[in-house]
N, C-alpha and C positions, 0 to 999 in steps of 0.2 A: 130472492134470486142469489143460489150461495157465491161468491168470490171464484168459483173454480167455475163455474157455470159461466157466469159472464166473461170470464177470460178467453176460454174455449169457442163462445159463441163469437167473440169479438176477430180471434183467431180464423173460425170457420168463414165468416165476414168476407175479409179481406181474403182468405184462400179461394173465398169464390170470387174474389169480383163485384163483391155486393149482390150478386144475384141470387134469388131461390133454387135452392138445387133441385126442388122438384119442379117449377113452372120457368126459371130461368127470368122472372120480372127483378129490377134493377128493385131495390130493397133501403129504407133507413133503420137507422139505429137512433134517432136523435130527434121524437117529436117538435115538427117544427109545421106544426098544423098540417100535415101530410093526413092523406086516408092510412087510416089504421089497419087495412085488408094488406099493405104493404110495408107492416113493420117489419121487422128483423126479429126471426125465435129461433132459440136453440132445439134443432132437433135432435134425438138421440137414433145414430143407427141400429144400436141392443139396448132395447129399451131398460132401463134400472131393475124393475122388475126381474127380469129376464138375465142380472147380473153387469149390464154396461153402466160403467161408468161416465162420470161429468167430465173427462179427459178430453182434449181436445182432438183426438182419435176418433173419438166415438160421439162426435156432434160435427153436424153439417148447420147453416143457416138456410133457415126456412122463412117462405111470408108468412104471414099471421093465416091469411087464408089459408093457404094449402096446408100446411100444420093442424088448424083443425078441424077442416074439413077431413085429413085424414084418419084424427081420432075420434070423430065425430060418428064412424062406422063401429056397427056392434065387436066386426074383428077387423083391425085395423089391417090391411095388407104389407107385406114385408118394405121399405124404403125403395127396393132398386124394383122392385113390381108398379108399385102406385109412383113413381118418377115415372115410370113407363108408360104408364096410364093417361097422366097429365101431363106429357108432354104431346100424347096421340091428341088430347084434346086440344089445344092450345095451337097443334097446326092447323086443325080444324076451326081455329077461331071461337071455342064456344067453352071456356074455363072461367074467362074475365070478361067482365062489363064489356061491353063495344068499344065504350070510349076510349079504354087500355091499349085495345091495336088500333082503332084510330090514333093518336098519340103516340104510334108508330113505338111503343113500350116491347111492343112481342111483334112478331112477324105470325103471317098466318099463309094457308097454299088456299085459301080459299078467298072470296071478296068477304069482306066484312057486312052482314048485311045492315040496309038501312033504320030500322029499329030492331030495338029489342024482341020482340015476338017472334019473329024469322030464324032467335038461335037457340 
């Protein structure tokens, strides 16, 4: 990762109080045996292919899960639209595994089921 992108990711991480731009989960920058799902990544608001830069104003910090899930789509949605979609699913308790909600890392508007099969 180029130095500018590393700096921009760090700035975004600090600006967002270490929480994912999309889902709001606390993320980590330094791997200390933590879940790779919540590793902080740099997400471009305007893609480089569309003329976006690695400068801080074009970068937000996103957990690896949200970033990868967005980019696995055939046509990734715009960041703002994707954020709304993710936040809706987080509120329903259906974006991350049940243990995330049980640990109190995210809030949900519905009761978290006792098993994964009901998500």
